Every structure is written in structure tokens, then in C-alpha cells.
C-alpha positions as CSV (number, residue, x, y, z in Angstrom):
1,M,-1.9,-20.7,30.6
2,A,1.8,-21.1,29.5
3,A,0.7,-21.7,25.9
4,A,-1.4,-18.6,25.9
5,R,1.5,-16.5,27.4
6,T,3.9,-17.9,24.7
7,A,1.4,-17.1,22.0
8,D,0.9,-13.5,23.4
9,A,4.7,-13.0,23.6
10,S,5.1,-14.3,20.0
11,Q,2.4,-11.9,18.7
12,A,3.8,-9.0,20.7
13,A,7.3,-9.6,19.3
14,Y,5.9,-9.8,15.7
15,F,3.9,-6.6,16.0
16,R,6.7,-4.8,17.8
17,S,9.1,-5.7,15.1
18,M,6.7,-4.6,12.4
19,L,6.0,-1.3,14.2
20,A,9.8,-0.7,14.7
21,D,10.4,-1.2,11.0
22,E,7.6,1.2,10.2
23,R,9.0,3.8,12.6
24,V,12.4,3.6,10.8
25,Q,10.6,4.0,7.4
26,L,8.6,6.9,8.6
27,A,11.6,8.7,10.0
28,S,13.3,8.4,6.6
29,E,10.2,9.7,4.8
30,L,9.8,12.5,7.3
31,A,13.5,13.6,6.9
32,R,13.0,13.6,3.1
33,S,9.7,15.5,3.4
34,R,11.2,18.1,5.8
35,A,14.2,18.6,3.4
36,H,11.8,19.1,0.5
37,L,9.7,21.6,2.6
38,H,12.9,23.5,3.5
39,A,14.1,23.5,-0.1
40,C,10.7,24.9,-1.1
41,S,10.8,27.8,1.4
42,A,14.6,28.6,1.2
43,G,16.9,29.7,-1.5
44,G,14.7,32.1,-3.2
45,R,12.9,29.4,-5.2
46,V,9.5,30.4,-6.6
47,V,7.0,27.8,-5.4
48,G,3.3,28.0,-5.7
49,L,1.1,28.2,-2.7
50,R,-0.5,24.8,-3.5
51,A,3.0,23.1,-3.6
52,M,3.9,24.6,-0.3
53,A,0.5,23.6,1.2
54,R,1.0,20.0,-0.1
55,A,4.5,19.9,1.3
56,R,3.4,21.1,4.7
57,A,0.4,18.7,4.7
58,E,2.7,15.8,3.8
59,A,5.1,16.6,6.7
60,R,2.2,17.0,9.1
61,E,0.7,13.6,8.0
62,L,4.0,11.9,8.4
63,E,4.5,13.4,11.9
64,A,1.1,12.2,12.9
65,R,1.7,8.7,11.6
66,S,5.1,8.7,13.4
67,R,3.4,9.8,16.7
68,E,0.8,7.0,16.3
69,V,3.4,4.4,15.7
70,Q,5.4,5.6,18.8
71,R,2.1,5.5,20.8
72,L,1.4,1.9,19.7
73,L,5.0,0.8,20.5
74,A,4.8,2.4,24.0
75,Q,1.5,0.7,24.7
76,L,2.8,-2.6,23.4
77,D,5.9,-2.2,25.6
78,Q,3.8,-1.4,28.6
79,R,1.5,-4.4,28.1
80,F,4.4,-6.8,27.2
81,P,7.6,-5.8,29.0
82,R,10.8,-6.5,26.9
83,G,11.6,-9.5,29.1
84,W,8.6,-11.3,27.6
85,F,10.2,-12.0,24.3
86,A,13.7,-12.2,22.8
87,D,14.7,-9.8,20.1
């Protein structure tokens, strides 16, 4: 039983670390995407409708991915409280 608990904690720590790294990367990509979207819609720039649609779709996709990573992290933290593994 102790070996299984140790293995579970090890896997939880690995996946939590991986998801936390992905969350940081997504936050960076989302900030860049939002800045691009803002630049497209502000400053009197002439931007085609397709470019705006692509910029909006990219931002929405990144937001959805970010929410999914947050959800996975929350479920992992609920299943394996932080005390189970060391950072």
C-alpha cells in the first residue's frame, strides 16, 4: 500500500509540474494573443475581417485551453493534496 501511495504521489507531482509549466506558457501566449487582438482593433489600423476573426478565435482557443489546464490542476490538487508530495 505504501509503495502504491508513493507511486501515486510521484505521478501526481510529475503531472502537476507539467500542467503548471503549461499554464505559464499558455498565460504568455494568451497575453501575446490579446495584445495582437487589441492592436488589430485599435489605432485605426485597417485589418481584414478574416484577420480579426482569426485573432479572436486564437484568443478564445487559448482561453479554453487555459481553463482546461486550470480544471485539471484543481482536480489533481483535490485528489492529491499538496502534502502528498514535495515541490
